[in-house]
KOLLUM-133893 format. One line per 2 residues: number of its first residue (from 1); for each residue x, y negated, z of C-alpha. Coordinates in steps of 0.25 Angstrom, whole numbers. Layout:
N
NUM = X Y Z  ...
This chain:
218
1 = 1084 -1089 306  1080 -1085 321
3 = 1077 -1070 322  1066 -1067 331
5 = 1069 -1058 342  1062 -1044 344
7 = 1055 -1049 357  1049 -1061 349
9 = 1043 -1051 339  1038 -1042 349
11 = 1031 -1053 356  1024 -1057 344
13 = 1019 -1043 341  1013 -1042 355
15 = 1007 -1056 354  1000 -1052 340
17 = 995 -1039 346  989 -1047 358
19 = 982 -1056 349  976 -1045 341
21 = 971 -1038 353  964 -1051 358
23 = 957 -1053 345  952 -1039 345
25 = 946 -1041 359  940 -1054 355
27 = 933 -1047 343  927 -1036 352
29 = 922 -1045 363  910 -1051 355
31 = 905 -1037 353  905 -1034 367
33 = 898 -1048 371  886 -1046 362
35 = 883 -1032 367  870 -1035 375
37 = 860 -1025 381  850 -1025 369
39 = 837 -1017 369  840 -1004 362
41 = 827 -996 364  814 -998 372
43 = 801 -990 375  791 -995 371
45 = 800 -999 359  801 -1012 352
47 = 790 -1014 341  785 -1001 345
49 = 771 -996 349  766 -987 360
51 = 752 -982 364  753 -986 378
53 = 762 -995 387  772 -986 394
55 = 774 -987 409  789 -990 407
57 = 797 -997 397  811 -993 394
59 = 821 -1002 387  835 -997 383
61 = 847 -1007 380  860 -1006 373
63 = 868 -1009 385  868 -1007 400
65 = 859 -1016 407  862 -1023 420
67 = 853 -1017 431  843 -1027 436
69 = 845 -1036 424  834 -1030 415
71 = 821 -1037 412  809 -1032 404
73 = 796 -1039 402  784 -1033 394
75 = 772 -1041 390  759 -1035 386
77 = 749 -1040 375  742 -1049 384
79 = 755 -1056 388  756 -1050 402
81 = 768 -1042 407  766 -1027 408
83 = 780 -1024 414  782 -1022 429
85 = 795 -1031 429  803 -1019 434
87 = 813 -1018 422  826 -1012 426
89 = 838 -1004 421  836 -989 422
91 = 847 -985 431  845 -970 428
93 = 851 -974 414  866 -972 415
95 = 868 -983 404  859 -993 411
97 = 853 -997 397  838 -994 400
99 = 828 -1003 406  814 -999 411
101 = 802 -1007 415  788 -1003 420
103 = 775 -1007 412  761 -1009 416
105 = 750 -1003 407  746 -1011 395
107 = 737 -1011 383  739 -1011 368
109 = 746 -1023 362  760 -1029 360
111 = 770 -1029 371  782 -1038 372
113 = 795 -1034 379  806 -1044 384
115 = 818 -1038 390  831 -1044 396
117 = 844 -1037 400  858 -1040 405
119 = 869 -1031 400  877 -1024 411
121 = 890 -1024 402  892 -1039 398
123 = 880 -1046 406  873 -1051 394
125 = 858 -1053 395  849 -1049 383
127 = 834 -1050 381  825 -1046 370
129 = 810 -1044 367  802 -1033 359
131 = 787 -1029 357  780 -1016 357
133 = 765 -1013 356  755 -1003 363
135 = 745 -997 353  732 -991 358
137 = 732 -976 358  725 -970 346
139 = 713 -962 349  715 -947 349
141 = 710 -940 337  704 -930 346
143 = 693 -940 351  680 -940 343
145 = 678 -952 335  666 -961 337
147 = 653 -956 329  659 -942 327
149 = 648 -932 331  653 -922 341
151 = 655 -908 337  643 -899 341
153 = 646 -886 347  638 -874 341
155 = 636 -863 351  638 -849 345
157 = 626 -841 342  623 -830 353
159 = 628 -816 348  616 -807 346
161 = 614 -796 357  605 -784 358
163 = 597 -791 368  594 -803 358
165 = 588 -793 348  580 -785 358
167 = 589 -772 357  581 -761 362
169 = 593 -755 369  594 -767 379
171 = 592 -765 394  578 -772 394
173 = 573 -763 383  578 -750 390
175 = 571 -754 403  558 -756 394
177 = 559 -742 388  561 -736 402
179 = 548 -742 407  541 -737 394
181 = 546 -723 396  542 -724 411
183 = 528 -728 407  528 -717 397
185 = 532 -706 407  522 -712 417
187 = 511 -711 407  515 -696 403
189 = 515 -692 418  501 -698 420
191 = 496 -691 408  502 -678 413
193 = 495 -680 427  482 -683 420
195 = 483 -670 412  487 -662 424
197 = 475 -668 432  466 -665 421
199 = 471 -651 421  469 -649 435
201 = 455 -655 435  449 -647 423
203 = 456 -634 425  446 -628 436
205 = 434 -631 427  439 -626 414
207 = 441 -610 414  450 -611 402
209 = 462 -617 410  462 -605 419
211 = 460 -604 434  467 -614 444
213 = 480 -611 450  479 -601 462
215 = 465 -596 459  463 -582 456
217 = 455 -577 444  442 -571 446
């Protein structure tokens, strides 16, 4: 029997180890090859609904996108494109996984999004589609419904005042009483003057009233 040398046994161990490492690398390579830049999130979201079309659509992917290799097309309910064709990788994103595109205004209905990307890691291209809808904004509950009578504002009743009830202590009544008092005083003075005049006229003719002032008695 030929005895194997130690060098031969060492070579066989190294060869087996190399084969094992090679098989391990081959098993991991398919996993890396299928890692494409797939759509992760979006705004507006897939199969979602928004009240109005936003000015900018934002798409986020699972892998870094090659700058200049992103494409996004948004089609409105009438079949016309509503994007401005300026889809680009957001360079402010350090991971380079965000794509933005500007949109025109659009009405209610269903919108279709078609996107295409190229991975900046393995260079593989990926594409996909999704839809979202724009629903009309619901009327605010604060708006009055058709046929509802408007609320009537009732003015508060005026507070009773002394003037409304003819209070005798009001300013106008005070002035009226002053006039009456003045008339009464004037009438009294006239009566007094009449009495004095009557006294002066009849005094010389009636001896009972005595002599006039300044005349000596005989």
